[in-house]
C-alpha positions as CSV (number, residue, x, y, z in Angstrom):
1,M,5.1,25.8,158.0
2,S,2.2,23.4,157.8
3,S,2.8,19.6,158.7
4,M,1.8,18.8,155.4
5,K,4.3,21.1,153.6
6,T,7.0,20.1,156.0
7,N,6.3,16.1,154.8
8,M,6.6,17.2,151.3
9,T,9.8,19.1,151.7
10,R,11.3,16.3,153.6
11,R,10.3,13.9,151.0
12,S,11.6,16.4,148.1
13,I,14.8,16.5,150.1
14,I,15.3,12.9,150.6
15,K,14.5,12.3,147.0
16,A,17.0,14.7,145.9
17,G,19.6,12.8,148.1
18,A,18.5,9.4,146.6
19,G,19.1,10.8,143.3
20,A,22.8,12.4,144.1
21,A,23.6,9.3,145.8
22,A,22.8,7.3,142.5
23,A,24.8,9.8,140.3
24,A,27.8,9.4,142.4
25,A,27.3,5.4,142.8
26,G,29.6,5.2,139.4
27,A,32.6,7.0,140.8
28,F,32.4,5.0,144.5
29,G,30.2,2.1,143.8
30,S,32.9,-0.7,143.9
31,L,33.5,0.6,147.6
32,A,29.9,0.6,148.5
33,T,29.5,-2.9,147.0
34,G,32.3,-4.7,148.5
35,G,35.7,-3.5,147.3
36,A,38.7,-4.8,149.3
37,W,40.8,-2.9,151.6
38,A,44.4,-3.9,152.3
39,A,43.2,-5.3,155.6
40,G,40.7,-7.6,153.9
41,S,37.0,-7.2,153.7
42,D,35.7,-3.8,153.9
43,K,32.5,-4.8,155.6
44,P,31.6,-2.5,158.5
45,E,32.2,-4.1,161.8
46,K,29.2,-2.2,163.4
47,E,26.5,-1.3,161.0
48,E,24.8,1.1,163.3
49,V,26.9,4.0,164.5
50,R,25.6,6.5,167.3
51,I,27.0,10.0,166.2
52,G,26.4,12.8,169.0
53,F,25.8,16.2,167.8
54,I,25.2,19.3,169.5
55,P,22.6,21.9,168.0
56,L,24.6,24.1,165.5
57,T,24.7,24.6,161.9
58,D,27.9,22.6,161.6
59,C,26.6,19.4,162.3
60,A,24.9,19.4,159.1
61,S,27.2,17.2,157.2
62,V,26.3,14.4,159.9
63,V,22.9,14.9,159.8
64,M,22.5,15.0,156.0
65,A,24.7,12.0,155.5
66,S,21.7,10.3,157.5
67,V,19.1,12.3,156.1
68,L,20.3,11.8,152.4
69,G,21.0,8.0,152.9
70,F,24.5,8.4,152.2
71,D,25.2,6.3,155.1
72,K,23.2,3.3,153.8
73,K,25.3,3.4,150.4
74,Y,28.3,2.8,152.7
75,G,26.7,-0.1,154.5
76,V,26.0,1.6,157.9
77,K,23.2,3.4,159.5
78,I,24.0,6.9,161.5
79,I,22.0,7.4,164.1
80,P,22.4,11.1,164.8
81,T,22.0,11.7,168.7
82,K,21.3,15.1,169.7
83,E,23.3,16.0,172.9
84,A,22.7,19.2,175.5
85,S,26.2,20.0,176.3
86,W,29.8,19.4,175.2
87,A,30.4,18.0,178.6
88,G,27.7,15.3,177.7
89,V,29.3,14.4,174.4
90,R,32.6,13.9,176.3
91,D,31.1,11.8,178.7
92,K,29.2,9.7,176.4
93,L,32.5,9.2,174.0
94,V,34.3,8.3,176.8
95,N,32.1,5.7,178.3
96,G,30.9,4.2,175.0
97,E,27.2,5.4,174.7
98,L,28.3,7.3,171.8
99,D,30.6,6.0,169.0
100,M,31.3,9.1,167.5
101,A,30.3,13.0,167.7
102,H,30.3,15.9,166.0
103,V,32.8,17.5,168.4
104,L,34.9,20.5,169.4
105,Y,38.4,20.1,167.8
106,G,40.1,20.9,171.5
107,L,37.7,18.9,173.4
108,I,39.4,15.7,171.6
109,Y,42.7,17.1,172.4
110,G,41.8,18.0,175.9
111,V,40.4,14.3,176.7
112,H,43.5,12.9,175.1
113,L,45.7,14.5,177.5
114,G,43.3,14.5,180.4
115,V,42.6,18.0,180.3
116,S,38.8,19.1,181.6
117,G,37.9,15.7,182.0
118,P,38.8,12.0,182.0
119,K,42.0,10.9,180.2
120,K,41.3,8.7,177.4
121,D,43.3,8.2,174.1
122,M,40.9,9.8,171.4
123,A,41.0,10.2,167.8
124,V,39.9,12.9,165.1
125,L,38.5,11.1,162.0
126,M,38.3,14.4,160.0
127,N,37.6,17.9,160.2
128,L,34.0,18.8,159.5
129,N,34.1,22.5,158.8
130,H,36.1,25.6,158.5
131,N,34.7,28.9,159.7
132,G,31.4,29.9,160.5
133,Q,31.7,31.1,164.4
134,A,31.5,34.5,165.5
135,I,32.0,36.7,168.9
136,T,28.9,38.5,170.1
137,L,29.0,41.5,172.7
138,S,25.9,42.5,174.3
139,K,23.7,45.1,173.0
140,K,24.2,47.0,176.4
141,L,28.0,47.1,175.5
142,A,27.5,48.2,171.8
143,D,25.4,50.9,172.9
144,K,28.4,52.2,175.3
145,G,30.5,52.1,172.3
146,A,32.1,48.7,172.7
147,V,31.6,46.9,169.3
148,D,35.2,45.3,168.4
149,G,38.3,44.5,170.6
150,P,39.7,47.9,170.9
151,S,36.6,49.6,171.7
152,L,35.9,46.7,174.2
153,A,39.2,47.3,176.0
154,K,38.6,51.2,176.0
155,L,35.4,50.7,177.8
156,M,37.0,47.9,180.5
157,Q,39.5,50.2,181.1
158,T,37.0,53.2,181.8
159,E,34.0,51.4,183.2
160,K,35.4,49.2,186.0
161,R,33.6,46.4,187.2
162,E,33.5,42.7,186.5
163,Y,33.0,41.8,182.6
164,T,31.9,38.0,182.1
165,F,32.5,36.3,178.6
166,A,31.4,32.8,177.7
167,Q,32.5,30.1,175.8
168,T,31.2,26.5,175.5
169,F,33.9,24.2,176.7
170,P,37.3,24.8,178.5
171,T,39.6,23.2,175.8
172,G,37.3,23.7,173.1
173,T,37.5,25.9,169.8
174,H,35.1,28.5,171.2
175,A,37.1,29.3,174.1
176,M,40.4,29.6,172.3
177,W,38.7,32.1,169.7
178,I,37.6,34.1,172.4
179,Y,40.7,34.4,174.6
180,Y,42.8,34.8,171.2
181,W,40.8,37.8,170.4
182,M,40.4,39.5,173.8
183,A,44.3,39.1,174.0
184,S,45.1,40.5,170.8
185,A,43.0,43.5,172.0
186,G,45.3,43.8,175.2
187,I,42.5,41.9,177.2
188,N,43.5,39.3,179.7
189,P,40.6,37.1,179.3
190,F,41.1,36.1,182.7
191,K,42.7,38.6,184.9
192,D,40.5,41.4,183.4
193,A,37.3,39.4,183.1
194,K,35.4,36.3,184.2
195,A,35.2,33.4,182.1
196,I,32.0,31.0,182.3
197,T,31.0,27.8,180.2
198,V,27.6,27.9,178.7
199,P,26.1,25.0,176.2
200,P,25.5,26.5,172.5
201,P,21.8,26.4,172.9
202,Q,21.8,28.4,176.0
203,M,24.0,31.4,175.0
204,V,21.1,33.7,173.8
205,A,18.9,33.1,176.7
206,N,21.7,33.8,178.8
207,M,22.5,37.0,177.1
208,R,19.1,38.1,177.2
209,V,18.9,37.7,181.1
210,G,22.2,39.9,181.6
211,N,24.4,36.6,182.6
212,M,27.1,37.7,180.3
213,D,28.8,40.7,178.3
214,G,29.7,38.4,175.4
215,F,30.0,35.1,173.9
216,C,31.6,33.1,171.1
217,V,29.6,30.3,170.0
218,G,28.7,28.4,166.6
219,E,25.9,29.6,164.4
220,P,23.1,30.0,164.4
221,W,23.3,31.5,167.8
222,G,25.5,34.6,167.0
223,H,22.9,35.5,164.2
224,R,20.0,34.8,166.4
225,A,21.3,37.2,169.1
226,I,21.2,39.9,166.3
227,M,17.6,38.8,165.1
228,D,16.5,38.9,169.0
229,G,17.9,42.5,169.1
230,I,20.2,41.4,172.1
231,G,23.7,41.1,170.6
232,V,25.9,42.7,167.9
233,T,28.7,40.5,166.1
234,A,32.2,42.0,167.0
235,V,34.1,39.7,165.0
236,T,33.7,36.5,163.1
237,T,36.2,33.5,163.8
238,Q,37.3,33.6,160.2
239,D,38.7,37.1,160.8
240,I,41.0,35.7,163.6
241,W,42.0,33.0,161.5
242,K,40.9,32.4,158.0
243,D,39.6,28.9,157.2
244,H,40.3,27.4,160.8
245,P,39.4,24.1,161.9
246,E,36.1,23.9,163.6
247,K,34.1,20.6,164.5
248,T,35.6,17.2,163.9
249,L,34.6,13.9,163.5
250,G,35.8,12.6,166.5
251,T,36.0,9.2,168.5
252,T,38.0,7.0,170.7
253,A,41.5,5.3,169.7
254,D,39.7,2.1,171.0
255,F,36.7,2.6,168.5
256,V,39.4,3.2,165.6
257,R,41.2,0.3,166.6
258,K,38.2,-2.1,166.9
259,N,36.2,-0.7,163.8
260,P,38.3,0.5,161.1
261,N,35.9,-0.5,158.2
262,T,33.2,1.3,160.1
263,C,35.2,4.3,160.4
264,R,36.1,4.4,156.8
265,A,31.9,4.0,156.0
266,V,31.1,6.7,158.1
267,M,33.9,9.2,157.0
268,M,33.0,8.4,153.2
269,A,29.0,9.1,154.0
270,V,30.1,12.5,155.7
271,L,32.3,13.5,153.1
272,E,29.7,12.9,150.3
273,A,27.2,15.0,152.5
274,S,29.9,17.3,153.0
275,R,30.5,17.7,149.0
276,W,26.7,17.8,148.7
277,I,26.3,20.7,150.9
278,D,28.8,22.7,149.2
279,A,27.7,22.2,145.7
280,G,25.3,24.7,145.1
281,L,22.7,27.1,146.9
282,Q,20.0,24.8,146.2
283,N,21.4,22.2,148.3
284,K,22.7,24.8,151.2
285,L,19.0,26.1,151.3
286,K,17.9,22.4,151.5
287,M,20.2,21.7,154.0
288,A,19.4,24.8,156.3
289,E,15.5,23.7,156.2
290,T,16.2,20.2,157.4
291,V,18.7,21.2,160.4
292,A,16.2,24.1,161.7
293,D,13.9,21.3,162.4
294,K,13.3,20.7,166.0
295,S,15.1,17.2,165.8
296,Y,18.1,18.9,165.1
297,V,19.1,22.6,165.9
298,N,15.6,23.7,166.8
299,T,15.5,27.3,165.4
300,G,13.5,29.0,162.6
301,V,15.2,28.5,159.1
302,D,16.0,32.1,158.6
303,A,18.5,32.0,161.7
304,I,20.5,29.6,159.5
305,N,19.9,30.3,156.0
306,Q,21.8,33.8,155.8
307,R,25.1,33.0,157.3
308,I,25.6,29.7,155.5
309,L,25.4,31.8,152.0
310,G,28.0,34.2,153.6
311,R,25.4,37.0,154.0
312,Y,26.3,38.7,157.1
313,Q,25.1,41.6,159.2
314,N,26.6,42.8,162.6
315,G,23.4,44.1,164.1
316,M,24.5,47.7,163.7
317,G,23.5,48.4,160.3
318,K,26.5,46.7,158.6
319,T,26.2,44.0,156.0
320,W,28.4,42.4,153.8
321,D,29.0,39.2,151.7
322,D,31.8,37.0,153.3
323,P,33.8,34.7,151.2
324,N,35.2,33.1,154.1
325,H,31.8,31.7,155.5
326,M,31.2,28.2,157.0
327,K,32.4,25.5,154.3
328,F,32.0,21.9,154.9
329,F,34.2,20.4,151.8
330,N,35.3,23.5,149.7
331,D,36.8,20.7,147.1
332,G,38.1,18.6,149.9
333,S,40.4,21.2,151.4
334,V,38.0,21.6,154.4
335,N,38.4,18.1,155.8
336,F,41.9,16.9,155.9
337,P,43.1,16.8,159.5
338,Y,46.3,18.7,159.4
339,L,48.7,17.8,162.0
340,S,49.4,21.9,162.8
341,D,45.9,22.4,163.4
342,G,45.6,20.0,166.2
343,M,49.0,21.3,167.6
344,W,47.8,24.9,167.6
345,F,45.1,24.0,170.1
346,L,47.6,22.4,172.1
347,T,49.8,25.8,172.1
348,Q,46.8,27.7,173.4
349,H,46.1,25.1,176.4
350,K,49.5,25.8,177.4
351,R,49.4,29.5,176.8
352,W,46.4,29.7,179.3
353,G,47.6,27.3,181.7
354,L,45.3,24.4,180.9
355,L,48.6,22.2,180.3
356,K,51.1,22.9,183.0
357,E,53.8,21.7,180.6
358,H,55.0,21.6,177.2
359,P,53.6,18.3,175.6
360,D,55.3,16.6,172.9
361,Y,53.2,18.7,170.4
362,L,53.8,16.7,167.1
363,A,53.8,13.4,168.7
364,V,50.2,14.1,170.3
365,A,49.0,15.4,166.9
366,K,50.1,12.2,165.1
367,Q,48.7,10.1,167.7
368,V,45.0,11.8,167.5
369,N,44.9,12.7,164.0
370,Q,44.0,9.7,161.6
371,I,46.1,11.1,158.6
372,D,46.4,7.4,157.1
373,L,42.8,6.6,157.7
374,Y,41.6,9.9,155.8
375,K,44.0,9.3,152.9
376,D,42.8,5.8,152.4
377,V,39.4,7.3,152.2
378,A,40.1,10.4,150.4
379,S,42.0,8.4,147.8
380,A,39.0,5.9,147.3
381,M,36.7,8.8,146.7
382,K,39.3,10.5,144.3
383,I,39.3,13.6,146.9
384,S,42.4,15.3,146.7
385,V,44.5,15.4,149.6
386,P,47.7,18.1,150.5
387,R,51.2,17.0,150.2
388,E,52.3,18.3,153.7
389,T,50.7,17.6,156.8
390,M,51.2,21.1,158.4
391,R,50.0,24.4,157.0
392,S,50.9,27.8,157.5
393,S,48.1,30.6,159.0
394,K,48.2,34.3,159.7
395,F,46.1,35.2,162.7
396,I,44.4,38.5,163.3
397,D,47.5,40.0,165.2
398,G,49.5,39.4,162.4
399,V,51.3,36.4,164.0
400,V,51.9,33.2,161.7
401,W,51.5,29.7,162.8
402,D,53.1,27.1,160.9
403,G,53.4,23.9,163.4
404,K,57.4,24.9,163.5
405,E,58.6,25.4,166.8
406,P,55.3,25.0,168.7
407,A,56.8,25.3,172.5
408,K,58.6,28.6,171.3
409,Y,55.3,29.7,169.8
410,A,53.2,28.9,172.8
411,D,55.6,30.7,175.1
412,S,55.6,34.0,172.8
413,F,52.7,35.4,173.8
414,K,52.7,38.5,175.9
415,I,49.3,37.7,177.4
416,K,48.8,34.2,178.7
417,A,48.0,32.6,181.9
């Protein structure tokens, strides 16, 4: 695209955003112009907020909150800060270089308990998206018949060698998805294979040179592997757990204590951007064009704009429309930080030996997930919240997780560390 066309497109996007903001002002204007919270003035304590992100489609609500000016409406300036790896995000959150981040759910919980990095009290402000990740197997494996869990297990039994599978962070979502999926097919991800950590933008390049047999990562890198002819989609993460939590808006507990109004303002801006993205086809396409830019994801827009609309292909001739594609808002059902979601990651950390003892699952989730803060914000924006802080979900293996008896659940798996 020419620079002139790019600039025109950006101006049209920003103009559209300004219009959306103005249209919404009637609903939320009192908060934007000085409505009072119970704690006093709602003026943000910190007006510039550095939010780290990794180049993935699901950074979109943070990016669009900034690009469309929703942040300014609530009295803050979001500065999206592109990071190279989840380990870098972790370190910068812990040392205060970043105020917040688009961040893996399980990373926040890992840091809170001192797993895979320094221990620091952390906070999940809200969930950013559901669904939209995938497990990719190399084209070489697919050519040998390994195209899903059972066929991969069969090949690994008949062709003995070291198999390597990549995830993006040891306690993160992608690690838990690929481990759960492999185990559901009878494969122990540690005893039967080698697990490695690779930053999301480097996945495709590493598969291209043969460094891994498969990986789990967020979009657009699963679809990019198909476009480049080096991988196939074996399973989507929504097929492992429909409407699973994925990235969060995460920060430290200290930041929430010191800057509650700033947190509310940023949450409002990101929620408004989430609603804008999910509002229709044109918004999704504008979002795809924006985040594809080199400042953000740095890929062709075609790598992003299909799967965000639920238009899937697996790299082997199959195409389908997936109603459970990546969602950012979905009438507010995406963003509530269910306690049971956070607890699930802890059960898997225990399952795979990342935690040596059972934690107090519910107490940890109540410490981390800022339920009351989220309810404040959602109420102000007239976004519905669920009555319960737990939810029930059925996984690919038929096992149901509902937040009850977490220690028993964690110990119930036949395949574990």
